[in-house]
N, C-alpha and C positions, 0 to 999 in steps of 0.2 A: 431573475426570476426566482421565487420561493412558494414551495409546495411543502404540505406537512405531510409523513409517513402517513397519517391514516389516509388521505387518498386516493381513493381506488386508482387514480391515474398516475398515480405519485411514477411507481415502476416503469409504466411506459414512456412518460415523458424523459426519464433518466435514461434511458436504452436508448430511445430520437435523438437525446441530444450530445449522447456519447459518441454513439453509432457515426453520427454526424461530424466527427472531427471538436464536440465543445467539451468544456471542463466543468466538471461539477463539484460542489462541495458535499456530503453525503456521510450520516453514522457508519463508522466503518466497526470492527472487531473490539477495539478499546478507546476509540479516542475519533471525532471527526475527521475525516480527511479527504484530501483535493484529489480525483481520479481524471484521467482522460488516456485516450489511447496510447499505448507506447509503441514505437516512439515519435508517434506523430505531435504530438503535443506537448512534446519537452520543452521546446524555448518558451513557448506559452505560459506553462508553468513556474519555468525559472522567474518572468517576468514579474509575475504575479504575487510571486515569494518573494523578489527582491535578490536570489538565491546566481551565486556563480558557478561555472564552468566546473568546478570542483569536485561537485558534491552530486555523487546519484543520488537518482528517485531508486525507491524498491517499487521493483515490478511486479503485480500480483498476476498470479496463475492458475486455473482452475483444478489441475491435478500435478501430480508427481508425470504423470503422463505425457505432458507438454514440458519437461526438460529436453528431449533429442532435439528439438527444435531449433534451442536457445543454448546448451551446453554438451559438453561430450562427458562429462561428469555424472554419474549417478548419484540419486539422495541414500546415504547410508543408511546402511536398516536401524543403527542405533537409535536416527532420529526419525524412522520414520512415522511413529505414534504420537508427533508432534503435529504434523501437519495432516488434517488443514491446525489452523491453530497462529495463536500470535510468535511465532517463530521465524526471523527472515534470516535467510540463509546465504552465502557470499559464494559463488560457483565463478569456476573461470567460463568467458564466455566465446561460442565460436566466432563470434564477430573481434575478437580479441580482448584483451583486457577482462575485468570482473563484473559480473552482474548480482544484483541483490534479487531473492524471487523471496516470493511468501504466497502460500496457498491459506485464505482469509476461510473464518469457522463460517462467519456472518452471512445467513442465507441469502439476503440481497446480493453483495459481493459476487458470491455464486453463480446464483441465476444472471445479473448480468456478464458474465464472464462467460457462462454458455451463451448467451444470446449473442453476444459480443464476436467470440470465438475467436481473439488476440490479447495476450498480456495488457494489462492498464496501470501505468502510474499511480503512487497512493503515494502522500506526502502530507504529513499535519498538515493544519489549518494554523498557518501564522506564517508571518513576515521572517525572513531568514535571521535566527539569532535570537530572536523571542521567543516565550511560551508558547506552547500550542493554545488553543482558544477551545473553551467548551461550553459558553453560555453562549446561547442561540443568537442573543440579542446583540453581543460583540463580532461575534462574525458577521453579523448581516452587516454592521456598519462599517468593518474594516474591507470586506470582500465583495459583496453584493452586485455593483459595479463591474467587478473583477472576470466575474467567472457567468456563465450562462444559467446556472440555473444550483439552486442550493435545497435540499432535501431535509425539513427541520423535525428531528425526534425530541424536541426542545434542550432544555441541558443538559449535556453530560459530564457529568460531577468529572475532574481531570484524572483521566487515570494513566495507568503507564503504558508507553507504546510496546510496539513489539520486542521481542530479546532478539539482536544480530549474532551472526555466527558463522566466523570465517570458517569456511568448511577446503578451502582452496589450501592449508596448511595442514601438516600433524606434528605435534598434537592442534585440537582445533581452537582454535583464537576467537575469545568474547570481545565483541567492538562495541556491545552499548548492552546492560543490564536492562531489558525492560519485566513485562509482567511472569513472563517465565524462568522460572530459573529450574538450572539442568546441573544433573549432578557433575562432580569437580573430576571424575574418570573420564569426562572427553577431553579435560584438557591437559591430559598426564599420556606420556608416553605406554605404550602396552607392550 
């Protein structure tokens, strides 16, 4: 199903779709994203993207207040100013291994997280190893029959994705330079 962001029912359809285990494509902070409840929709999103089991998906959370249910780590004070925003942080997971978390700034994503009350997977709209799609006609052509809902905001000029920073290590390690540029002091011993 395709709905425009201007449709007054678009948000309610999004909540209903995601709450019922569906997968949607929506405009996010910097690019279009594929979203679904974590961890319930993981295998379906992997199939949609053609992505192997070795690459984890970013999980969106509403605020740093959600961290205790996911990790024993705290958000470093030096990084608090970047949440919400386009900064994905790698934490150690309570379930073992690591988990990538981001607090989105986008109002629709914040409202969705509040309504659902659970973390959401978020990943770029593309087949694995291909460029992220930003033209709505290309998104519809490739994914309309693979996802439950597409919310269109028209073409979103290809922007940079979030910056990914691994904070399980000291000094922190940059995994992907995205739209947010951090001071070099985060990557050197103090």
